[in-house]
C-alpha positions as CSV (number, residue, x, y, z in Angstrom):
1,M,123.5,106.1,116.7
2,I,127.4,107.1,116.5
3,V,128.8,109.2,113.8
4,M,132.4,109.0,113.0
5,E,134.4,111.8,111.8
6,A,135.1,112.0,108.1
7,H,138.6,110.8,108.4
8,A,138.4,108.5,111.3
9,T,140.8,105.6,111.1
10,K,140.0,101.8,110.9
11,A,141.8,101.7,114.4
12,Q,139.5,104.2,116.0
13,V,136.2,102.6,114.7
14,Q,137.4,99.4,116.0
15,A,138.2,100.9,119.4
16,V,134.7,102.4,119.6
17,V,133.1,99.0,118.7
18,A,135.1,97.4,121.2
19,R,134.1,99.9,123.7
20,I,130.3,99.5,122.8
21,R,130.5,95.8,123.5
22,A,132.4,96.0,126.8
23,L,129.3,98.1,128.0
24,G,127.0,95.3,127.1
25,L,125.6,96.6,124.0
26,S,125.4,95.5,120.4
27,A,127.1,97.4,117.5
28,Q,126.5,97.3,113.6
29,V,129.0,99.2,111.5
30,N,127.9,101.0,108.3
31,H,130.6,102.3,106.2
32,G,128.9,105.0,104.3
33,T,130.4,106.9,101.3
34,E,131.5,110.0,103.4
35,R,131.7,108.5,106.9
36,T,131.2,105.4,109.2
37,V,128.0,105.2,111.3
38,L,127.6,102.8,114.3
39,G,124.2,101.6,115.2
40,V,124.2,100.9,119.0
41,A,121.4,98.7,120.5
42,G,120.9,97.8,124.2
43,H,120.0,99.6,127.3
44,E,122.4,102.3,127.3
45,T,122.4,105.1,129.9
46,E,123.3,109.0,129.3
47,D,126.6,108.3,131.0
48,D,127.4,105.4,128.5
49,L,126.5,107.9,125.6
50,D,128.5,110.6,127.1
51,A,131.6,108.2,127.5
52,L,131.3,107.2,123.8
53,G,131.1,110.8,122.5
54,L,134.6,111.3,123.9
55,L,136.4,108.6,122.2
56,E,138.8,109.6,119.5
57,G,137.4,109.7,116.0
58,V,133.8,110.3,117.3
59,E,132.0,113.3,115.6
60,R,128.7,113.1,117.5
61,V,126.2,110.8,119.4
62,V,122.6,110.8,118.2
63,R,120.0,109.1,120.1
64,I,117.1,107.6,117.8
65,L,113.9,107.6,119.4
66,H,111.9,105.0,117.2
67,D,112.3,101.2,117.9
68,Y,113.8,100.1,114.8
69,P,117.2,102.2,114.6
70,L,119.2,99.6,112.4
71,A,116.4,99.7,109.8
72,S,116.0,103.2,109.8
73,R,117.6,105.7,107.5
74,D,119.3,107.5,110.3
75,F,121.7,104.4,110.6
76,H,122.0,103.6,107.0
77,P,120.7,106.8,104.5
78,E,121.5,105.2,101.3
79,N,119.4,102.6,99.8
80,R,120.7,99.3,100.6
81,V,121.5,96.8,97.7
82,I,121.7,93.1,98.3
83,D,123.9,91.1,95.6
84,L,122.4,87.7,94.5
85,P,124.3,85.0,92.5
86,G,124.2,85.4,88.7
87,G,124.4,89.3,88.9
88,A,121.0,89.9,90.3
89,Q,120.7,92.7,92.8
90,L,117.7,93.6,95.1
91,G,117.5,97.3,96.2
92,G,119.2,98.9,93.0
93,N,117.7,100.9,90.2
94,A,116.3,97.9,88.5
95,V,113.2,96.2,89.7
96,L,114.0,92.6,90.7
97,V,111.5,90.0,89.6
98,M,111.4,86.8,91.6
99,A,109.1,84.1,90.1
100,G,108.1,80.5,90.0
101,P,105.5,78.2,91.2
102,C,103.8,78.3,95.0
103,A,105.4,75.2,95.8
104,V,107.7,72.6,94.2
105,E,105.5,69.5,93.3
106,G,108.2,67.5,91.0
107,R,111.0,68.1,89.0
108,S,109.1,68.3,85.6
109,Q,106.8,70.9,86.9
110,L,109.6,73.0,88.2
111,Q,111.6,72.7,85.2
112,E,109.0,73.9,83.1
113,A,108.1,76.7,85.1
114,A,111.6,77.7,85.7
115,E,112.4,77.6,82.1
116,A,109.3,79.8,81.6
117,V,110.2,82.7,83.8
118,A,114.2,82.6,82.9
119,S,112.9,83.0,79.4
120,Q,111.5,86.6,80.5
121,G,114.7,87.6,82.0
122,V,114.0,86.5,85.8
123,K,117.2,85.8,87.7
124,V,115.6,84.3,90.9
125,L,113.5,81.3,91.0
126,R,110.8,81.1,93.7
127,G,109.3,78.1,95.0
128,G,108.3,76.4,98.4
129,A,109.8,73.1,99.6
130,F,108.0,73.7,103.0
131,K,104.4,75.0,102.8
132,P,102.4,76.2,105.5
133,R,98.7,75.6,105.0
134,T,95.6,77.1,106.7
135,S,94.3,73.2,106.3
136,P,96.4,70.5,107.9
137,Y,95.1,68.3,105.1
138,A,96.4,70.5,102.5
139,F,99.6,69.8,100.4
140,Q,102.5,70.7,102.7
141,G,105.3,70.7,100.3
142,L,108.2,68.0,99.5
143,G,110.4,69.2,102.2
144,G,114.1,68.5,102.0
145,D,113.5,66.6,98.6
146,G,111.7,69.9,97.3
147,L,115.0,72.0,98.2
148,K,117.0,69.4,96.3
149,I,115.0,69.8,93.3
150,L,114.8,73.6,93.3
151,R,118.6,73.8,93.8
152,S,119.3,71.5,90.9
153,V,116.7,73.1,88.5
154,A,118.0,76.6,89.6
155,D,121.7,75.7,89.2
156,D,120.9,74.2,85.6
157,L,119.5,77.5,84.4
158,G,122.3,79.8,86.4
159,L,119.5,81.2,88.7
160,A,119.3,82.1,92.4
161,V,116.8,80.7,95.0
162,V,114.2,82.1,97.3
163,T,112.3,79.7,99.3
164,E,110.5,80.1,102.9
165,V,111.8,78.5,106.0
166,L,109.4,77.5,108.8
167,A,111.4,76.8,111.7
168,P,114.5,77.8,113.6
169,E,115.8,74.0,113.2
170,D,115.5,74.2,109.4
171,V,117.5,77.4,108.9
172,E,120.7,75.7,108.2
173,L,119.1,73.0,105.9
174,V,117.2,75.7,103.9
175,A,120.5,78.0,103.7
176,R,122.3,75.1,102.2
177,H,120.1,75.1,99.4
178,A,118.7,78.4,99.0
179,D,120.3,82.1,98.3
180,V,117.5,84.0,100.2
181,L,115.5,82.6,102.9
182,Q,112.0,83.9,103.1
183,I,110.1,84.4,106.3
184,G,106.1,84.1,105.7
185,A,103.7,86.3,107.0
186,R,102.4,83.8,109.8
187,N,105.9,83.7,111.0
188,M,106.6,87.6,111.1
189,Q,106.6,87.6,114.7
190,N,108.0,84.1,115.4
191,Y,111.0,85.7,117.2
192,R,112.9,82.6,117.6
193,L,112.9,82.2,113.8
194,L,114.0,85.7,113.2
195,Q,116.9,85.3,115.5
196,A,117.9,82.2,114.0
197,C,117.7,83.8,110.5
198,S,120.0,86.7,112.0
199,Q,122.9,84.0,112.3
200,V,123.0,82.9,108.8
201,D,124.8,84.4,106.1
202,R,121.9,84.6,103.7
203,P,119.6,87.4,102.7
204,I,116.2,87.3,104.4
205,L,113.1,88.5,102.8
206,L,110.6,89.3,105.5
207,K,107.1,89.2,104.7
208,R,104.4,91.4,106.4
209,G,102.0,89.8,108.8
210,M,98.5,89.9,107.7
211,S,97.4,92.2,110.5
212,S,100.6,93.9,111.3
213,T,101.3,97.6,111.2
214,L,104.4,98.9,109.5
215,E,106.1,99.7,112.8
216,E,105.5,96.2,113.8
217,W,106.9,94.9,110.7
218,L,110.2,97.1,111.0
219,Q,110.5,96.0,114.5
220,A,110.6,92.2,113.4
221,A,113.3,93.1,110.8
222,E,115.2,94.7,113.6
223,Y,115.4,91.5,115.4
224,I,117.3,90.1,112.2
225,L,119.7,93.2,112.0
226,A,120.2,93.3,115.7
227,G,121.6,89.7,115.6
228,G,124.2,90.8,113.0
229,N,122.3,90.0,109.4
230,L,122.2,93.2,107.9
231,Q,120.8,91.9,104.6
232,V,117.2,92.1,105.0
233,A,114.4,93.0,102.7
234,L,110.7,93.6,103.2
235,C,107.9,91.9,101.3
236,E,104.5,93.6,101.5
237,R,101.7,90.9,100.4
238,G,98.6,92.5,101.4
239,I,96.6,92.9,104.7
240,R,93.6,91.2,106.2
241,S,90.6,93.7,105.7
242,F,86.7,93.7,105.4
243,E,87.0,93.3,101.5
244,P,86.0,89.6,100.4
245,M,86.5,90.2,96.6
246,V,90.4,89.7,96.9
247,R,92.4,87.3,99.3
248,F,94.0,90.1,100.9
249,S,94.1,94.0,100.5
250,L,97.3,95.1,99.1
251,D,98.5,98.1,101.0
252,I,100.2,100.2,98.1
253,T,100.7,103.0,100.4
254,S,103.4,100.9,102.3
255,V,105.8,101.1,99.6
256,P,106.5,104.8,99.6
257,V,106.0,105.1,103.4
258,L,108.8,102.3,103.9
259,K,111.1,103.9,101.3
260,R,110.9,107.0,103.4
261,L,111.5,105.1,106.8
262,T,114.0,102.6,105.9
263,S,116.8,102.1,103.3
264,L,115.8,98.1,103.2
265,P,114.8,96.8,99.9
266,V,110.9,96.7,99.6
267,V,109.2,93.9,97.6
268,V,105.7,93.6,96.7
269,D,103.8,90.0,96.3
270,P,100.9,90.7,94.0
271,S,100.0,87.0,93.8
272,H,99.0,86.5,97.9
273,A,97.2,90.0,97.8
274,A,95.0,89.2,94.7
275,G,94.2,85.6,95.3
276,R,93.0,85.6,91.7
277,Y,95.2,85.4,88.8
278,E,93.3,88.3,86.8
279,Y,94.4,90.8,89.2
280,V,98.1,90.0,89.6
281,P,99.4,91.9,86.6
282,A,97.5,95.2,87.6
283,I,98.9,95.0,91.3
284,G,102.4,94.3,90.0
285,L,102.4,97.1,87.8
286,A,100.9,99.5,90.4
287,A,104.0,98.3,92.7
288,V,106.5,99.1,90.1
289,A,105.0,102.7,89.7
290,A,104.9,103.2,93.5
291,G,108.8,102.5,93.8
292,A,109.1,98.7,94.9
293,D,112.5,97.2,94.3
294,G,111.2,93.7,93.6
295,L,108.0,91.6,92.7
296,L,107.6,88.1,93.9
297,V,105.2,86.3,91.6
298,E,103.5,83.1,91.2
299,V,103.9,81.2,87.9
300,H,102.9,77.7,87.2
301,P,102.9,75.9,83.7
302,N,99.3,74.4,84.5
303,P,97.5,76.5,87.2
304,S,94.4,74.4,87.1
305,E,96.5,71.4,88.3
306,A,98.5,73.2,90.8
307,L,98.6,71.5,94.2
308,S,98.8,75.0,96.0
309,D,97.3,78.3,95.2
310,G,96.7,77.7,91.4
311,A,94.0,80.2,91.5
312,Q,96.4,83.1,91.9
313,S,99.2,81.8,89.6
314,L,99.9,83.1,86.0
315,N,100.5,80.7,83.4
316,P,103.9,81.3,81.3
317,Q,101.9,83.2,78.6
318,A,100.2,85.6,81.2
319,F,103.5,86.2,82.8
320,A,105.1,87.1,79.8
321,R,102.6,89.7,79.0
322,M,102.7,91.0,82.4
323,M,106.6,91.3,82.1
324,E,106.1,93.3,78.7
325,A,104.0,95.6,80.5
326,A,106.1,96.0,83.6
327,R,109.1,96.9,81.4
328,K,107.0,99.9,79.9
329,V,105.9,100.9,83.4
330,A,109.4,100.8,84.7
331,E,110.9,102.8,81.7
332,A,108.0,105.4,82.3
333,V,109.4,105.9,85.8
334,G,113.0,105.9,85.1
335,R,113.8,102.5,86.1
336,Q,114.3,98.9,84.5
337,I,113.1,95.4,84.9
338,S,115.5,92.9,86.0
């Protein structure tokens, strides 16, 4: 990490970046409120670091010893905020709720779900067009047609869109229809996909792998950051444990730990953690109290008829009750629901 002097000029910053790249290293620039910090990644030598420290405008060079320098608060001390269409923000003081059905099943189903969540103030519509399923015989989503429906319904209601991308070759297609690209738990360490998402001008919502440590998760995020895309948010969705009463065990401790280690926004998905709709509101409220920046909630107009994950989906009435409770919890901890 290279810390520039408080009054370093734009030309001096550009000269340091040029020198970093000439050494075969990558550089990411963070313009902070007081000074500019450059994150340097690669196989640098002590001589390289000494040389960079002598350049004009450089205050000091600091070696970061952990394996996720760009995700760390050393590189970006302030909480990062991701701006989305429609005035939505992820990472600000408000808790951003992203809600909708697990899968896009058709226009009328998505329309009904979208209207229900929008009526509760939700600004980001979630829905899967490509659905990775454990069984190859389960509903796999509508693919490209699902993306078109998702975009059309969201535009009609003035909502942003978050949806999952499964393969590197689909990144550009999904990015044309979505405002946020989600990388699912099964793909957290799909490095080709991470690298492809690092090249697209869209925020990335990176879910935690079901058996991954926090450090492995942050290193996966580092692939995206190192490739040049600094708009990354992390999504805790529960990890596999010995407990069979829920689908996964939500690691609520990951929220405060990540908020200390990284400035990336932290989202919680209570639906996939619970696996049962009865437990979703309580887990969501706990996430708000713990400091999560966002919630990702599955809402379906008729959960009993859902083609995917109906058991963990809230109906519109249950979602409205959850939102009412979430507003009270957020207010109690000095925040608000967005």
